[in-house]
HTML snippet that shows the backbone in 3Dmol.js (N, CA, C, O; Angstrom):
<script src="https://3Dmol.org/build/3Dmol-min.js"></script>
<div id="view" style="width:600px;height:400px;position:relative"></div>
<script>
const pdb = `
ATOM      1  N   MET A   1     -18.324   0.779   4.780  1.00  0.00           N
ATOM      2  CA  MET A   1     -18.031   1.821   3.819  1.00  0.00           C
ATOM      3  C   MET A   1     -16.614   2.365   4.009  1.00  0.00           C
ATOM      4  O   MET A   1     -15.927   2.674   3.035  1.00  0.00           O
ATOM      5  N   ALA A   2     -16.180   2.482   5.276  1.00  0.00           N
ATOM      6  CA  ALA A   2     -14.841   3.002   5.544  1.00  0.00           C
ATOM      7  C   ALA A   2     -13.772   2.068   4.996  1.00  0.00           C
ATOM      8  O   ALA A   2     -12.741   2.520   4.498  1.00  0.00           O
ATOM      9  N   ARG A   3     -14.021   0.744   5.090  1.00  0.00           N
ATOM     10  CA  ARG A   3     -13.040  -0.216   4.560  1.00  0.00           C
ATOM     11  C   ARG A   3     -12.929  -0.086   3.051  1.00  0.00           C
ATOM     12  O   ARG A   3     -11.836  -0.162   2.489  1.00  0.00           O
ATOM     13  N   LYS A   4     -14.071   0.110   2.396  1.00  0.00           N
ATOM     14  CA  LYS A   4     -14.064   0.251   0.947  1.00  0.00           C
ATOM     15  C   LYS A   4     -13.285   1.497   0.545  1.00  0.00           C
ATOM     16  O   LYS A   4     -12.515   1.465  -0.415  1.00  0.00           O
ATOM     17  N   LYS A   5     -13.480   2.589   1.270  1.00  0.00           N
ATOM     18  CA  LYS A   5     -12.776   3.834   0.981  1.00  0.00           C
ATOM     19  C   LYS A   5     -11.279   3.661   1.194  1.00  0.00           C
ATOM     20  O   LYS A   5     -10.477   4.125   0.383  1.00  0.00           O
ATOM     21  N   ALA A   6     -10.897   2.991   2.289  1.00  0.00           N
ATOM     22  CA  ALA A   6      -9.479   2.764   2.568  1.00  0.00           C
ATOM     23  C   ALA A   6      -8.846   1.919   1.470  1.00  0.00           C
ATOM     24  O   ALA A   6      -7.725   2.191   1.040  1.00  0.00           O
ATOM     25  N   ALA A   7      -9.562   0.895   1.017  1.00  0.00           N
ATOM     26  CA  ALA A   7      -9.045   0.043  -0.058  1.00  0.00           C
ATOM     27  C   ALA A   7      -8.907   0.846  -1.342  1.00  0.00           C
ATOM     28  O   ALA A   7      -7.924   0.699  -2.069  1.00  0.00           O
ATOM     29  N   LEU A   8      -9.883   1.691  -1.620  1.00  0.00           N
ATOM     30  CA  LEU A   8      -9.815   2.517  -2.819  1.00  0.00           C
ATOM     31  C   LEU A   8      -8.676   3.518  -2.723  1.00  0.00           C
ATOM     32  O   LEU A   8      -7.986   3.770  -3.711  1.00  0.00           O
ATOM     33  N   ASP A   9      -8.472   4.095  -1.532  1.00  0.00           N
ATOM     34  CA  ASP A   9      -7.363   5.032  -1.342  1.00  0.00           C
ATOM     35  C   ASP A   9      -6.026   4.332  -1.563  1.00  0.00           C
ATOM     36  O   ASP A   9      -5.128   4.889  -2.195  1.00  0.00           O
ATOM     37  N   PHE A  10      -5.894   3.113  -1.042  1.00  0.00           N
ATOM     38  CA  PHE A  10      -4.661   2.359  -1.235  1.00  0.00           C
ATOM     39  C   PHE A  10      -4.447   2.067  -2.713  1.00  0.00           C
ATOM     40  O   PHE A  10      -3.356   2.278  -3.243  1.00  0.00           O
ATOM     41  N   GLU A  11      -5.490   1.581  -3.374  1.00  0.00           N
ATOM     42  CA  GLU A  11      -5.381   1.256  -4.796  1.00  0.00           C
ATOM     43  C   GLU A  11      -5.037   2.498  -5.614  1.00  0.00           C
ATOM     44  O   GLU A  11      -4.222   2.429  -6.534  1.00  0.00           O
ATOM     45  N   GLN A  12      -5.648   3.621  -5.287  1.00  0.00           N
ATOM     46  CA  GLN A  12      -5.372   4.862  -6.019  1.00  0.00           C
ATOM     47  C   GLN A  12      -3.941   5.319  -5.772  1.00  0.00           C
ATOM     48  O   GLN A  12      -3.253   5.745  -6.700  1.00  0.00           O
ATOM     49  N   SER A  13      -3.496   5.232  -4.528  1.00  0.00           N
ATOM     50  CA  SER A  13      -2.116   5.618  -4.204  1.00  0.00           C
ATOM     51  C   SER A  13      -1.118   4.733  -4.934  1.00  0.00           C
ATOM     52  O   SER A  13      -0.104   5.214  -5.440  1.00  0.00           O
ATOM     53  N   LEU A  14      -1.407   3.448  -4.987  1.00  0.00           N
ATOM     54  CA  LEU A  14      -0.515   2.520  -5.681  1.00  0.00           C
ATOM     55  C   LEU A  14      -0.476   2.817  -7.183  1.00  0.00           C
ATOM     56  O   LEU A  14       0.590   2.799  -7.797  1.00  0.00           O
ATOM     57  N   THR A  15      -1.637   3.088  -7.762  1.00  0.00           N
ATOM     58  CA  THR A  15      -1.703   3.442  -9.188  1.00  0.00           C
ATOM     59  C   THR A  15      -0.943   4.734  -9.450  1.00  0.00           C
ATOM     60  O   THR A  15      -0.190   4.830 -10.419  1.00  0.00           O
ATOM     61  N   ASP A  16      -1.139   5.728  -8.587  1.00  0.00           N
ATOM     62  CA  ASP A  16      -0.429   7.008  -8.732  1.00  0.00           C
ATOM     63  C   ASP A  16       1.077   6.795  -8.645  1.00  0.00           C
ATOM     64  O   ASP A  16       1.844   7.395  -9.398  1.00  0.00           O
ATOM     65  N   LEU A  17       1.491   5.934  -7.720  1.00  0.00           N
ATOM     66  CA  LEU A  17       2.914   5.660  -7.560  1.00  0.00           C
ATOM     67  C   LEU A  17       3.484   4.981  -8.806  1.00  0.00           C
ATOM     68  O   LEU A  17       4.576   5.326  -9.257  1.00  0.00           O
ATOM     69  N   GLN A  18       2.758   4.033  -9.352  1.00  0.00           N
ATOM     70  CA  GLN A  18       3.209   3.359 -10.573  1.00  0.00           C
ATOM     71  C   GLN A  18       3.333   4.347 -11.735  1.00  0.00           C
ATOM     72  O   GLN A  18       4.295   4.292 -12.501  1.00  0.00           O
ATOM     73  N   ASN A  19       2.364   5.242 -11.861  1.00  0.00           N
ATOM     74  CA  ASN A  19       2.417   6.253 -12.922  1.00  0.00           C
ATOM     75  C   ASN A  19       3.600   7.188 -12.724  1.00  0.00           C
ATOM     76  O   ASN A  19       4.261   7.577 -13.687  1.00  0.00           O
ATOM     77  N   LEU A  20       3.862   7.545 -11.481  1.00  0.00           N
ATOM     78  CA  LEU A  20       4.982   8.426 -11.173  1.00  0.00           C
ATOM     79  C   LEU A  20       6.307   7.774 -11.537  1.00  0.00           C
ATOM     80  O   LEU A  20       7.189   8.421 -12.103  1.00  0.00           O
ATOM     81  N   VAL A  21       6.447   6.499 -11.215  1.00  0.00           N
ATOM     82  CA  VAL A  21       7.677   5.768 -11.539  1.00  0.00           C
ATOM     83  C   VAL A  21       7.873   5.730 -13.053  1.00  0.00           C
ATOM     84  O   VAL A  21       8.987   5.920 -13.540  1.00  0.00           O
ATOM     85  N   GLU A  22       6.806   5.487 -13.790  1.00  0.00           N
ATOM     86  CA  GLU A  22       6.906   5.468 -15.257  1.00  0.00           C
ATOM     87  C   GLU A  22       7.372   6.821 -15.794  1.00  0.00           C
ATOM     88  O   GLU A  22       8.211   6.886 -16.693  1.00  0.00           O
ATOM     89  N   ARG A  23       6.818   7.900 -15.233  1.00  0.00           N
ATOM     90  CA  ARG A  23       7.227   9.247 -15.673  1.00  0.00           C
ATOM     91  C   ARG A  23       8.701   9.494 -15.363  1.00  0.00           C
ATOM     92  O   ARG A  23       9.434  10.040 -16.187  1.00  0.00           O
ATOM     93  N   LEU A  24       9.125   9.089 -14.174  1.00  0.00           N
ATOM     94  CA  LEU A  24      10.529   9.282 -13.797  1.00  0.00           C
ATOM     95  C   LEU A  24      11.458   8.451 -14.680  1.00  0.00           C
ATOM     96  O   LEU A  24      12.518   8.918 -15.096  1.00  0.00           O
ATOM     97  N   GLU A  25      11.050   7.225 -14.959  1.00  0.00           N
ATOM     98  CA  GLU A  25      11.891   6.345 -15.770  1.00  0.00           C
ATOM     99  C   GLU A  25      11.942   6.771 -17.230  1.00  0.00           C
ATOM    100  O   GLU A  25      12.868   6.397 -17.949  1.00  0.00           O
ATOM    101  N   SER A  26      10.975   7.536 -17.672  1.00  0.00           N
ATOM    102  CA  SER A  26      10.958   7.975 -19.073  1.00  0.00           C
ATOM    103  C   SER A  26      12.116   8.919 -19.383  1.00  0.00           C
ATOM    104  O   SER A  26      12.560   9.015 -20.528  1.00  0.00           O
ATOM    105  N   GLY A  27      12.603   9.616 -18.352  1.00  0.00           N
ATOM    106  CA  GLY A  27      13.714  10.538 -18.549  1.00  0.00           C
ATOM    107  C   GLY A  27      13.312  11.850 -19.205  1.00  0.00           C
ATOM    108  O   GLY A  27      14.177  12.633 -19.597  1.00  0.00           O
ATOM    109  N   GLU A  28      12.025  12.101 -19.329  1.00  0.00           N
ATOM    110  CA  GLU A  28      11.548  13.312 -20.002  1.00  0.00           C
ATOM    111  C   GLU A  28      11.296  14.477 -19.052  1.00  0.00           C
ATOM    112  O   GLU A  28      11.004  15.584 -19.505  1.00  0.00           O
ATOM    113  N   LEU A  29      11.404  14.251 -17.748  1.00  0.00           N
ATOM    114  CA  LEU A  29      11.160  15.313 -16.776  1.00  0.00           C
ATOM    115  C   LEU A  29      12.428  16.121 -16.544  1.00  0.00           C
ATOM    116  O   LEU A  29      13.542  15.601 -16.616  1.00  0.00           O
ATOM    117  N   SER A  30      12.232  17.398 -16.266  1.00  0.00           N
ATOM    118  CA  SER A  30      13.376  18.232 -15.897  1.00  0.00           C
ATOM    119  C   SER A  30      13.847  17.822 -14.510  1.00  0.00           C
ATOM    120  O   SER A  30      13.172  17.057 -13.822  1.00  0.00           O
ATOM    121  N   LEU A  31      14.991  18.323 -14.104  1.00  0.00           N
ATOM    122  CA  LEU A  31      15.525  17.988 -12.788  1.00  0.00           C
ATOM    123  C   LEU A  31      14.551  18.429 -11.701  1.00  0.00           C
ATOM    124  O   LEU A  31      14.275  17.668 -10.773  1.00  0.00           O
ATOM    125  N   GLU A  32      14.035  19.633 -11.805  1.00  0.00           N
ATOM    126  CA  GLU A  32      13.103  20.153 -10.805  1.00  0.00           C
ATOM    127  C   GLU A  32      11.826  19.313 -10.754  1.00  0.00           C
ATOM    128  O   GLU A  32      11.342  18.980  -9.672  1.00  0.00           O
ATOM    129  N   ASP A  33      11.285  18.973 -11.915  1.00  0.00           N
ATOM    130  CA  ASP A  33      10.084  18.138 -11.967  1.00  0.00           C
ATOM    131  C   ASP A  33      10.362  16.732 -11.427  1.00  0.00           C
ATOM    132  O   ASP A  33       9.507  16.123 -10.784  1.00  0.00           O
ATOM    133  N   SER A  34      11.562  16.228 -11.697  1.00  0.00           N
ATOM    134  CA  SER A  34      11.941  14.911 -11.187  1.00  0.00           C
ATOM    135  C   SER A  34      12.011  14.918  -9.663  1.00  0.00           C
ATOM    136  O   SER A  34      11.562  13.971  -9.017  1.00  0.00           O
ATOM    137  N   LEU A  35      12.567  15.976  -9.089  1.00  0.00           N
ATOM    138  CA  LEU A  35      12.651  16.072  -7.633  1.00  0.00           C
ATOM    139  C   LEU A  35      11.262  16.176  -7.005  1.00  0.00           C
ATOM    140  O   LEU A  35      10.991  15.557  -5.976  1.00  0.00           O
ATOM    141  N   THR A  36      10.392  16.956  -7.628  1.00  0.00           N
ATOM    142  CA  THR A  36       9.023  17.086  -7.139  1.00  0.00           C
ATOM    143  C   THR A  36       8.301  15.743  -7.213  1.00  0.00           C
ATOM    144  O   THR A  36       7.605  15.352  -6.276  1.00  0.00           O
ATOM    145  N   ALA A  37       8.471  15.044  -8.329  1.00  0.00           N
ATOM    146  CA  ALA A  37       7.844  13.732  -8.499  1.00  0.00           C
ATOM    147  C   ALA A  37       8.404  12.735  -7.494  1.00  0.00           C
ATOM    148  O   ALA A  37       7.666  11.913  -6.949  1.00  0.00           O
ATOM    149  N   PHE A  38       9.705  12.808  -7.250  1.00  0.00           N
ATOM    150  CA  PHE A  38      10.330  11.913  -6.279  1.00  0.00           C
ATOM    151  C   PHE A  38       9.761  12.152  -4.884  1.00  0.00           C
ATOM    152  O   PHE A  38       9.461  11.197  -4.168  1.00  0.00           O
ATOM    153  N   GLU A  39       9.611  13.404  -4.496  1.00  0.00           N
ATOM    154  CA  GLU A  39       9.035  13.743  -3.191  1.00  0.00           C
ATOM    155  C   GLU A  39       7.606  13.200  -3.078  1.00  0.00           C
ATOM    156  O   GLU A  39       7.221  12.653  -2.045  1.00  0.00           O
ATOM    157  N   GLN A  40       6.841  13.357  -4.135  1.00  0.00           N
ATOM    158  CA  GLN A  40       5.474  12.847  -4.144  1.00  0.00           C
ATOM    159  C   GLN A  40       5.485  11.314  -4.043  1.00  0.00           C
ATOM    160  O   GLN A  40       4.652  10.723  -3.356  1.00  0.00           O
ATOM    161  N   GLY A  41       6.426  10.693  -4.724  1.00  0.00           N
ATOM    162  CA  GLY A  41       6.558   9.244  -4.672  1.00  0.00           C
ATOM    163  C   GLY A  41       6.880   8.747  -3.271  1.00  0.00           C
ATOM    164  O   GLY A  41       6.362   7.716  -2.842  1.00  0.00           O
ATOM    165  N   ILE A  42       7.720   9.466  -2.566  1.00  0.00           N
ATOM    166  CA  ILE A  42       8.060   9.103  -1.185  1.00  0.00           C
ATOM    167  C   ILE A  42       6.805   9.174  -0.325  1.00  0.00           C
ATOM    168  O   ILE A  42       6.554   8.274   0.477  1.00  0.00           O
ATOM    169  N   ARG A  43       6.010  10.238  -0.483  1.00  0.00           N
ATOM    170  CA  ARG A  43       4.768  10.360   0.296  1.00  0.00           C
ATOM    171  C   ARG A  43       3.811   9.208  -0.019  1.00  0.00           C
ATOM    172  O   ARG A  43       3.225   8.615   0.888  1.00  0.00           O
ATOM    173  N   LEU A  44       3.658   8.897  -1.298  1.00  0.00           N
ATOM    174  CA  LEU A  44       2.770   7.806  -1.700  1.00  0.00           C
ATOM    175  C   LEU A  44       3.252   6.464  -1.153  1.00  0.00           C
ATOM    176  O   LEU A  44       2.451   5.643  -0.705  1.00  0.00           O
ATOM    177  N   THR A  45       4.560   6.252  -1.193  1.00  0.00           N
ATOM    178  CA  THR A  45       5.137   5.017  -0.670  1.00  0.00           C
ATOM    179  C   THR A  45       4.851   4.879   0.822  1.00  0.00           C
ATOM    180  O   THR A  45       4.496   3.799   1.293  1.00  0.00           O
ATOM    181  N   ARG A  46       5.005   5.969   1.558  1.00  0.00           N
ATOM    182  CA  ARG A  46       4.735   5.934   2.997  1.00  0.00           C
ATOM    183  C   ARG A  46       3.255   5.687   3.267  1.00  0.00           C
ATOM    184  O   ARG A  46       2.909   4.945   4.187  1.00  0.00           O
ATOM    185  N   ASP A  47       2.381   6.299   2.478  1.00  0.00           N
ATOM    186  CA  ASP A  47       0.941   6.073   2.632  1.00  0.00           C
ATOM    187  C   ASP A  47       0.589   4.609   2.389  1.00  0.00           C
ATOM    188  O   ASP A  47      -0.169   4.009   3.151  1.00  0.00           O
ATOM    189  N   CYS A  48       1.146   4.043   1.321  1.00  0.00           N
ATOM    190  CA  CYS A  48       0.882   2.633   0.996  1.00  0.00           C
ATOM    191  C   CYS A  48       1.427   1.720   2.086  1.00  0.00           C
ATOM    192  O   CYS A  48       0.765   0.759   2.479  1.00  0.00           O
ATOM    193  N   GLN A  49       2.624   2.010   2.574  1.00  0.00           N
ATOM    194  CA  GLN A  49       3.217   1.187   3.628  1.00  0.00           C
ATOM    195  C   GLN A  49       2.382   1.255   4.896  1.00  0.00           C
ATOM    196  O   GLN A  49       2.198   0.239   5.567  1.00  0.00           O
ATOM    197  N   ALA A  50       1.873   2.431   5.234  1.00  0.00           N
ATOM    198  CA  ALA A  50       1.033   2.580   6.419  1.00  0.00           C
ATOM    199  C   ALA A  50      -0.254   1.762   6.262  1.00  0.00           C
ATOM    200  O   ALA A  50      -0.695   1.107   7.207  1.00  0.00           O
ATOM    201  N   ALA A  51      -0.845   1.802   5.080  1.00  0.00           N
ATOM    202  CA  ALA A  51      -2.068   1.038   4.833  1.00  0.00           C
ATOM    203  C   ALA A  51      -1.797  -0.461   4.939  1.00  0.00           C
ATOM    204  O   ALA A  51      -2.611  -1.197   5.498  1.00  0.00           O
ATOM    205  N   LEU A  52      -0.676  -0.914   4.416  1.00  0.00           N
ATOM    206  CA  LEU A  52      -0.319  -2.331   4.508  1.00  0.00           C
ATOM    207  C   LEU A  52      -0.054  -2.753   5.948  1.00  0.00           C
ATOM    208  O   LEU A  52      -0.427  -3.853   6.355  1.00  0.00           O
ATOM    209  N   THR A  53       0.581  -1.893   6.708  1.00  0.00           N
ATOM    210  CA  THR A  53       0.846  -2.186   8.117  1.00  0.00           C
ATOM    211  C   THR A  53      -0.459  -2.306   8.891  1.00  0.00           C
ATOM    212  O   THR A  53      -0.617  -3.202   9.721  1.00  0.00           O
ATOM    213  N   GLN A  54      -1.397  -1.396   8.617  1.00  0.00           N
ATOM    214  CA  GLN A  54      -2.700  -1.468   9.275  1.00  0.00           C
ATOM    215  C   GLN A  54      -3.424  -2.757   8.913  1.00  0.00           C
ATOM    216  O   GLN A  54      -4.023  -3.400   9.775  1.00  0.00           O
ATOM    217  N   ALA A  55      -3.369  -3.132   7.651  1.00  0.00           N
ATOM    218  CA  ALA A  55      -4.025  -4.365   7.217  1.00  0.00           C
ATOM    219  C   ALA A  55      -3.395  -5.574   7.907  1.00  0.00           C
ATOM    220  O   ALA A  55      -4.100  -6.490   8.330  1.00  0.00           O
ATOM    221  N   GLU A  56      -2.077  -5.573   8.017  1.00  0.00           N
ATOM    222  CA  GLU A  56      -1.386  -6.672   8.685  1.00  0.00           C
ATOM    223  C   GLU A  56      -1.800  -6.763  10.150  1.00  0.00           C
ATOM    224  O   GLU A  56      -2.005  -7.859  10.671  1.00  0.00           O
ATOM    225  N   GLN A  57      -1.924  -5.617  10.815  1.00  0.00           N
ATOM    226  CA  GLN A  57      -2.338  -5.609  12.212  1.00  0.00           C
ATOM    227  C   GLN A  57      -3.764  -6.140  12.360  1.00  0.00           C
ATOM    228  O   GLN A  57      -4.060  -6.868  13.308  1.00  0.00           O
ATOM    229  N   LYS A  58      -4.636  -5.785  11.440  1.00  0.00           N
ATOM    230  CA  LYS A  58      -6.013  -6.278  11.483  1.00  0.00           C
ATOM    231  C   LYS A  58      -6.050  -7.794  11.306  1.00  0.00           C
ATOM    232  O   LYS A  58      -6.814  -8.484  11.981  1.00  0.00           O
ATOM    233  N   VAL A  59      -5.233  -8.304  10.408  1.00  0.00           N
ATOM    234  CA  VAL A  59      -5.175  -9.758  10.187  1.00  0.00           C
ATOM    235  C   VAL A  59      -4.684 -10.446  11.455  1.00  0.00           C
ATOM    236  O   VAL A  59      -5.225 -11.482  11.842  1.00  0.00           O
ATOM    237  N   GLN A  60      -3.673  -9.890  12.104  1.00  0.00           N
ATOM    238  CA  GLN A  60      -3.165 -10.485  13.338  1.00  0.00           C
ATOM    239  C   GLN A  60      -4.244 -10.512  14.413  1.00  0.00           C
ATOM    240  O   GLN A  60      -4.368 -11.497  15.141  1.00  0.00           O
ATOM    241  N   ILE A  61      -5.023  -9.443  14.520  1.00  0.00           N
ATOM    242  CA  ILE A  61      -6.105  -9.390  15.503  1.00  0.00           C
ATOM    243  C   ILE A  61      -7.150 -10.453  15.186  1.00  0.00           C
ATOM    244  O   ILE A  61      -7.654 -11.123  16.087  1.00  0.00           O
ATOM    245  N   LEU A  62      -7.471 -10.602  13.916  1.00  0.00           N
ATOM    246  CA  LEU A  62      -8.478 -11.583  13.524  1.00  0.00           C
ATOM    247  C   LEU A  62      -8.018 -13.017  13.770  1.00  0.00           C
ATOM    248  O   LEU A  62      -8.835 -13.901  14.027  1.00  0.00           O
ATOM    249  N   LEU A  63      -6.725 -13.242  13.692  1.00  0.00           N
ATOM    250  CA  LEU A  63      -6.194 -14.593  13.891  1.00  0.00           C
ATOM    251  C   LEU A  63      -5.928 -14.912  15.361  1.00  0.00           C
ATOM    252  O   LEU A  63      -5.617 -16.051  15.709  1.00  0.00           O
ATOM    253  N   GLU A  64      -6.053 -13.902  16.219  1.00  0.00           N
ATOM    254  CA  GLU A  64      -5.751 -14.111  17.630  1.00  0.00           C
ATOM    255  C   GLU A  64      -6.813 -15.003  18.276  1.00  0.00           C
ATOM    256  O   GLU A  64      -8.013 -14.775  18.122  1.00  0.00           O
ATOM    257  N   ARG A  65      -6.356 -16.000  18.985  1.00  0.00           N
ATOM    258  CA  ARG A  65      -7.255 -16.947  19.651  1.00  0.00           C
ATOM    259  C   ARG A  65      -6.770 -17.162  21.085  1.00  0.00           C
ATOM    260  O   ARG A  65      -5.598 -17.470  21.303  1.00  0.00           O
ATOM    261  N   ASP A  66      -7.652 -17.005  22.048  1.00  0.00           N
ATOM    262  CA  ASP A  66      -7.354 -17.254  23.457  1.00  0.00           C
ATOM    263  C   ASP A  66      -6.095 -16.529  23.923  1.00  0.00           C
ATOM    264  O   ASP A  66      -5.298 -17.089  24.677  1.00  0.00           O
ATOM    265  N   GLY A  67      -5.914 -15.299  23.480  1.00  0.00           N
ATOM    266  CA  GLY A  67      -4.770 -14.508  23.920  1.00  0.00           C
ATOM    267  C   GLY A  67      -3.471 -14.846  23.233  1.00  0.00           C
ATOM    268  O   GLY A  67      -2.450 -14.220  23.515  1.00  0.00           O
ATOM    269  N   GLU A  68      -3.477 -15.815  22.338  1.00  0.00           N
ATOM    270  CA  GLU A  68      -2.259 -16.188  21.617  1.00  0.00           C
ATOM    271  C   GLU A  68      -2.490 -16.050  20.126  1.00  0.00           C
ATOM    272  O   GLU A  68      -3.584 -16.305  19.621  1.00  0.00           O
ATOM    273  N   LEU A  69      -1.470 -15.651  19.450  1.00  0.00           N
ATOM    274  CA  LEU A  69      -1.557 -15.504  18.007  1.00  0.00           C
ATOM    275  C   LEU A  69      -1.469 -16.876  17.360  1.00  0.00           C
ATOM    276  O   LEU A  69      -0.532 -17.639  17.596  1.00  0.00           O
ATOM    277  N   GLU A  70      -2.450 -17.161  16.555  1.00  0.00           N
ATOM    278  CA  GLU A  70      -2.473 -18.437  15.845  1.00  0.00           C
ATOM    279  C   GLU A  70      -1.996 -18.167  14.416  1.00  0.00           C
ATOM    280  O   GLU A  70      -2.703 -17.539  13.628  1.00  0.00           O
ATOM    281  N   GLN A  71      -0.816 -18.635  14.093  1.00  0.00           N
ATOM    282  CA  GLN A  71      -0.282 -18.402  12.768  1.00  0.00           C
ATOM    283  C   GLN A  71      -0.897 -19.374  11.781  1.00  0.00           C
ATOM    284  O   GLN A  71      -1.035 -20.568  12.047  1.00  0.00           O
ATOM    285  N   ALA A  72      -1.263 -18.822  10.631  1.00  0.00           N
ATOM    286  CA  ALA A  72      -1.833 -19.650   9.575  1.00  0.00           C
ATOM    287  C   ALA A  72      -1.253 -19.180   8.250  1.00  0.00           C
ATOM    288  O   ALA A  72      -1.170 -17.975   8.011  1.00  0.00           O
ATOM    289  N   PRO A  73      -0.856 -20.089   7.395  1.00  0.00           N
ATOM    290  CA  PRO A  73      -0.312 -19.680   6.094  1.00  0.00           C
ATOM    291  C   PRO A  73      -1.404 -19.053   5.236  1.00  0.00           C
ATOM    292  O   PRO A  73      -2.570 -19.445   5.302  1.00  0.00           O
ATOM    293  N   PHE A  74      -1.012 -18.092   4.446  1.00  0.00           N
ATOM    294  CA  PHE A  74      -1.949 -17.442   3.542  1.00  0.00           C
ATOM    295  C   PHE A  74      -2.139 -18.330   2.327  1.00  0.00           C
ATOM    296  O   PHE A  74      -1.169 -18.749   1.695  1.00  0.00           O
ATOM    297  N   ASP A  75      -3.388 -18.613   2.005  1.00  0.00           N
ATOM    298  CA  ASP A  75      -3.714 -19.423   0.839  1.00  0.00           C
ATOM    299  C   ASP A  75      -4.814 -18.711   0.083  1.00  0.00           C
ATOM    300  O   ASP A  75      -5.973 -18.745   0.496  1.00  0.00           O
ATOM    301  N   ALA A  76      -4.470 -18.069  -1.011  1.00  0.00           N
ATOM    302  CA  ALA A  76      -5.431 -17.295  -1.784  1.00  0.00           C
ATOM    303  C   ALA A  76      -6.508 -18.168  -2.409  1.00  0.00           C
ATOM    304  O   ALA A  76      -7.593 -17.681  -2.730  1.00  0.00           O
ATOM    305  N   GLU A  77      -6.218 -19.451  -2.583  1.00  0.00           N
ATOM    306  CA  GLU A  77      -7.173 -20.354  -3.210  1.00  0.00           C
ATOM    307  C   GLU A  77      -8.211 -20.878  -2.231  1.00  0.00           C
ATOM    308  O   GLU A  77      -9.288 -21.316  -2.637  1.00  0.00           O
ATOM    309  N   ARG A  78      -7.890 -20.834  -0.944  1.00  0.00           N
ATOM    310  CA  ARG A  78      -8.794 -21.377   0.072  1.00  0.00           C
ATOM    311  C   ARG A  78      -9.912 -20.365   0.352  1.00  0.00           C
ATOM    312  O   ARG A  78      -9.633 -19.189   0.591  1.00  0.00           O
ATOM    313  N   PRO A  79     -11.166 -20.810   0.325  1.00  0.00           N
ATOM    314  CA  PRO A  79     -12.262 -19.892   0.632  1.00  0.00           C
ATOM    315  C   PRO A  79     -12.224 -19.446   2.077  1.00  0.00           C
ATOM    316  O   PRO A  79     -11.765 -20.176   2.955  1.00  0.00           O
ATOM    317  N   ALA A  80     -12.715 -18.226   2.318  1.00  0.00           N
ATOM    318  CA  ALA A  80     -12.700 -17.666   3.678  1.00  0.00           C
ATOM    319  C   ALA A  80     -13.735 -18.289   4.563  1.00  0.00           C
ATOM    320  O   ALA A  80     -13.846 -17.925   5.734  1.00  0.00           O
TER     321      ALA A  80
END
`;
const viewer = $3Dmol.createViewer("view");
viewer.addModel(pdb, "pdb");
viewer.setStyle({}, {cartoon: {color: "spectrum"}});
viewer.zoomTo();
viewer.render();
</script>
């Protein structure tokens, strides 16, 4: 359940970040609103980066064999 929540939090943060970028790019926000949105975007970006870093660390742990990291190319088409 915790993994599902973390994935949902990441997806929600990414969606929020995309919406924020669209609002900023529209040019319709005031300077103050743009700065507030930018600050929020920085927080969301850091949250997403932290989640990706954690996921990468988990993948490295899962690929570890006999004390050595076994590198394997990512293939989205290959079944797990």
